[in-house]
Structure formats: C-alpha cells, structure tokens
C-alpha positions as CSV (number, residue, x, y, z in Angstrom):
1,M,178.4,118.4,139.7
2,Y,176.4,115.9,141.9
3,A,173.4,116.5,139.7
4,L,175.4,115.6,136.6
5,L,176.7,112.4,138.3
6,A,173.1,111.5,139.3
7,F,172.0,112.1,135.7
8,G,174.7,109.8,134.5
9,L,173.5,107.2,136.9
10,V,169.9,107.5,135.4
11,L,171.2,107.2,131.8
12,S,173.2,104.1,132.8
13,V,170.2,102.0,134.0
14,G,170.3,98.5,132.6
15,S,174.0,98.7,131.7
16,S,176.4,97.1,134.2
17,R,179.5,98.7,132.5
18,G,177.8,102.1,132.6
19,A,176.9,101.8,136.3
20,E,180.5,100.8,137.1
21,K,181.9,103.8,135.3
22,V,179.5,106.0,137.2
23,R,180.6,104.5,140.5
24,E,184.3,105.1,139.6
25,A,183.5,108.7,138.8
26,I,181.6,109.1,142.1
27,R,184.6,107.6,144.1
28,S,186.9,110.2,142.5
29,Q,184.8,113.0,144.0
30,N,185.7,114.1,147.5
31,G,183.0,114.1,150.1
32,V,180.4,112.3,147.9
33,S,178.3,109.5,149.5
34,L,178.4,106.5,147.2
35,N,175.6,104.7,149.2
36,F,173.3,107.7,148.8
37,L,173.7,107.8,145.0
38,E,173.3,104.1,144.7
39,T,170.0,104.4,146.7
40,V,168.9,107.0,144.2
41,L,169.8,104.8,141.3
42,K,167.9,101.8,142.8
43,Q,164.8,104.0,143.4
44,Q,165.0,105.2,139.8
45,M,165.3,101.7,138.5
46,T,162.4,100.6,140.6
47,L,160.3,103.5,139.3
48,T,161.3,102.7,135.7
49,Q,160.3,99.1,136.1
50,S,157.0,100.1,137.7
51,L,156.3,102.4,134.8
52,Q,157.1,99.7,132.3
53,T,154.8,97.2,134.1
54,A,152.0,99.8,134.2
55,Q,152.5,100.5,130.5
56,Q,152.4,96.8,129.7
57,S,149.2,96.3,131.8
58,L,147.6,99.3,130.1
59,Q,148.5,98.0,126.7
60,A,147.1,94.6,127.5
61,A,143.9,96.1,128.9
62,L,143.6,98.2,125.7
63,E,144.0,95.2,123.5
64,A,141.4,93.3,125.5
65,E,139.0,96.2,125.2
66,K,139.5,96.3,121.4
67,S,138.8,92.6,121.2
68,R,135.7,92.9,123.3
69,A,134.5,95.8,121.2
70,K,135.0,93.9,118.0
71,A,133.2,90.9,119.4
72,E,130.3,93.1,120.5
73,E,130.2,94.8,117.1
74,L,130.0,91.4,115.3
75,S,127.3,90.3,117.7
76,L,125.3,93.4,117.0
77,K,125.7,93.0,113.3
78,N,124.5,89.4,113.5
79,A,121.5,90.4,115.6
80,L,120.7,93.2,113.1
81,T,120.9,90.8,110.2
82,A,118.6,88.3,112.0
83,A,116.2,91.1,112.8
84,N,116.1,92.3,109.2
85,S,115.5,88.8,108.0
86,E,112.6,88.3,110.5
87,I,111.1,91.6,109.5
88,T,111.2,90.6,105.8
89,T,109.5,87.3,106.6
90,L,106.8,89.0,108.7
91,W,106.1,91.6,105.9
92,S,105.9,88.7,103.4
93,K,103.3,87.0,105.6
94,I,101.4,90.2,106.1
95,N,101.3,90.9,102.4
96,R,100.1,87.4,101.6
97,S,97.5,87.2,104.3
98,S,96.1,90.6,103.5
99,K,95.2,89.5,99.9
100,A,91.7,88.2,99.3
101,V,91.5,84.5,98.4
102,G,88.3,83.0,97.1
103,F,86.5,81.6,94.1
104,T,83.1,80.6,92.8
105,A,82.8,78.4,89.8
106,R,80.0,76.4,88.1
107,L,79.7,73.9,85.3
108,K,79.4,75.7,82.0
109,A,77.5,73.0,80.2
110,D,74.0,71.9,81.2
111,S,71.3,69.5,80.1
112,D,67.7,68.9,81.3
113,H,68.6,65.2,81.4
114,G,71.8,65.8,83.4
115,L,75.5,65.6,82.5
116,Q,77.4,62.4,82.7
117,F,80.8,62.0,84.4
118,G,83.1,59.0,84.6
119,Q,83.5,57.3,87.9
120,S,86.1,59.0,90.2
121,A,86.4,61.8,87.6
122,T,87.2,65.3,88.9
123,L,84.4,67.8,88.3
124,R,85.9,70.7,86.4
125,F,83.9,73.8,87.2
126,D,84.9,75.7,84.1
127,D,82.7,78.7,84.4
128,V,84.5,80.9,86.8
129,L,82.6,83.8,88.4
130,L,85.4,84.9,90.7
131,N,89.0,83.7,91.3
132,A,90.6,86.1,93.8
133,G,94.2,85.1,94.5
134,D,94.2,82.7,91.5
135,G,93.9,79.6,93.7
136,Y,91.3,77.8,91.6
137,N,92.3,76.2,88.3
138,P,89.3,75.8,85.9
139,H,91.2,73.5,83.6
140,T,91.8,70.9,86.4
141,G,88.9,71.7,88.8
142,I,91.4,71.9,91.7
143,F,91.9,74.7,94.2
144,T,95.4,75.1,95.6
145,A,95.7,77.1,98.8
146,P,98.1,80.1,98.1
147,V,98.5,80.7,101.9
148,A,98.0,78.6,105.0
149,G,94.9,79.3,107.0
150,T,91.3,78.4,107.6
151,Y,89.0,78.1,104.6
152,S,85.3,77.7,104.0
153,F,84.1,75.5,101.1
154,F,80.5,75.3,99.8
155,L,79.1,72.9,97.2
156,N,75.6,72.9,95.8
157,L,74.6,70.0,93.6
158,M,71.5,69.3,91.5
159,T,70.9,65.9,89.9
160,T,68.4,64.1,87.7
161,S,69.2,60.7,89.1
162,W,70.9,59.3,92.2
163,V,74.4,60.7,92.5
164,T,77.2,60.8,95.1
165,V,80.2,63.2,94.9
166,A,83.0,63.5,97.3
167,M,84.9,66.6,98.5
168,M,88.6,65.8,98.5
169,K,91.7,67.3,100.3
170,N,95.0,66.1,99.0
171,G,93.4,62.8,97.9
172,N,91.4,62.2,101.1
173,V,87.6,62.5,101.3
174,F,86.4,65.0,103.9
175,D,82.7,65.2,103.0
176,H,80.0,63.8,100.6
177,V,77.1,65.4,98.8
178,Y,74.1,63.3,97.6
179,G,71.4,63.9,95.0
180,N,68.4,62.0,93.8
181,A,66.2,61.9,90.8
182,G,63.8,64.7,89.8
183,N,66.2,67.7,90.0
184,D,67.0,66.9,93.6
185,Q,69.5,69.1,95.3
186,G,72.2,68.4,97.9
187,A,74.6,70.9,99.5
188,T,77.3,71.1,102.2
189,Q,79.5,73.7,103.7
190,V,82.8,72.8,105.5
191,L,85.5,74.8,107.4
192,L,88.9,73.4,106.7
193,R,92.4,74.1,107.8
194,L,94.8,74.1,104.9
195,A,98.5,74.4,104.7
196,E,100.1,76.3,101.8
197,N,99.8,74.4,98.5
198,D,97.2,72.0,99.9
199,K,94.6,71.0,97.3
200,V,90.8,70.7,97.3
201,W,88.5,69.4,94.6
202,V,85.2,67.6,93.9
203,R,85.2,64.0,92.8
204,H,82.4,62.1,91.2
205,D,81.8,58.8,93.1
206,L,78.6,57.0,92.2
207,G,75.6,57.5,89.9
208,N,75.3,60.0,87.1
209,K,73.2,62.8,85.6
210,I,74.4,66.1,87.2
211,R,72.9,69.4,86.2
212,G,75.2,72.2,85.2
213,G,74.9,76.0,84.9
214,W,73.8,77.8,88.0
215,Y,72.4,74.6,89.5
216,T,75.7,73.1,90.5
217,V,78.2,75.6,92.1
218,F,81.5,75.2,93.9
219,T,82.8,78.0,96.2
220,G,85.8,78.4,98.5
221,Y,87.3,81.3,100.3
222,L,89.9,82.2,103.0
223,L,88.5,83.1,106.4
224,Y,91.8,84.1,107.9
225,A,95.5,83.3,107.3
226,D,97.8,81.7,109.9
C-alpha cells in the first residue's frame, strides 16, 4: 500500500492538485508518516530536475560539437580547394618552364651591295631556322616571351657601309651593334630578364647596306624560367 502511495506521489510531480490528492490519501492511512513521504517526493523532484538539467546540458554540448564539426569540415574543404588550386598553378608553371624556348632566324634576301632599310624600321628576320615555343614572329620580326625567365640574345651583323642597329625591349634600347664598310661585322650577346609577353626585336637606327643570308643572324633562347 505504501509503495502505491509513493508511486502516486512520483506520478503527481509538477501537479499541485495531484500532490494535494496524494497527501489526502496519505492522511487517510493509519500510522503513515506524511513528512517521510513528502521528503521522498522532494528528493524525487530534485532528482528529476537534476536529470532534466543534465539532459539540457548534454543536448547543448552535442549541438555545440555539431557546429564545431561543421565549421571544421568547411575549413578543411576550403583548405583542400586552395591546395588543389595551388597544385594546378604549380603544374602549369612546371609544364611551361619545361618546354624549350628559342629561335634562330636570318634575313632571307641578300645582296653583295647590302640591303637597304628605312630609318627606325624593324628588321624582319624572315628565314627561320628554329622557333621552339613559337615565340618569334617572322612576319613582324618580334620575339614575344612565352614564359617569364632569363633569356640570352645574340645578334651578328655584316654591313657594306656604316650601320647602327639597336636591340629593343618593349620599345627601349638595351644594346647597339655597329658595322662599317667592306663587309664589316659587328656582334653582341646579352642576358636579359623578361616577364611573360615582353617583346624583343632589332631596329635599324643609322646608315644602310646590311648583308642578308647567313651573314646577319638573330638568336634568342630561354636559359631558365622563373
């Protein structure tokens, strides 16, 4: 009988009317200690509240862990995307830098008296012996760097009268080559740092009468890429 009354007390937690009914039932029983059963009820209520608090704390901790895990997953995905992008960029640089870049070209026409060029005209070396990497354009006479790096340029010039030509980079002179009368020869070799798409060519400056064929040759090649 007392166990049933105590069970009724447990089921009545949180309900003031239910608790009062249980108290009345207890009072109707001879020899039952109301204070004892009320103590049991309070202990049960305290335990229930403790369990509810623990459950709420556990749920909050679980939600916090889920949020942290999602944030970490997003961070890892972003890091992986960035790493893949960097790998792709590095492979692109490796593929470009591993390709040979270089050309040798000369003037197709020739004359014992020398060829005439207009002042400030670009010398178009239209007889191409090699054009690895397709950087040199024989129609314009201009070399365009396909990759950034250090390049070597060589120019050999034969003239039948006094001549000056300039070697140009993006419109700026970086060297001169001179020739005199009597099939005189002048030459130069220059190491040059070029960015991608920088342009190099040979410009006629002063004088005239330049020999063609194998007498006048323009060469450039990539030593190493950046």
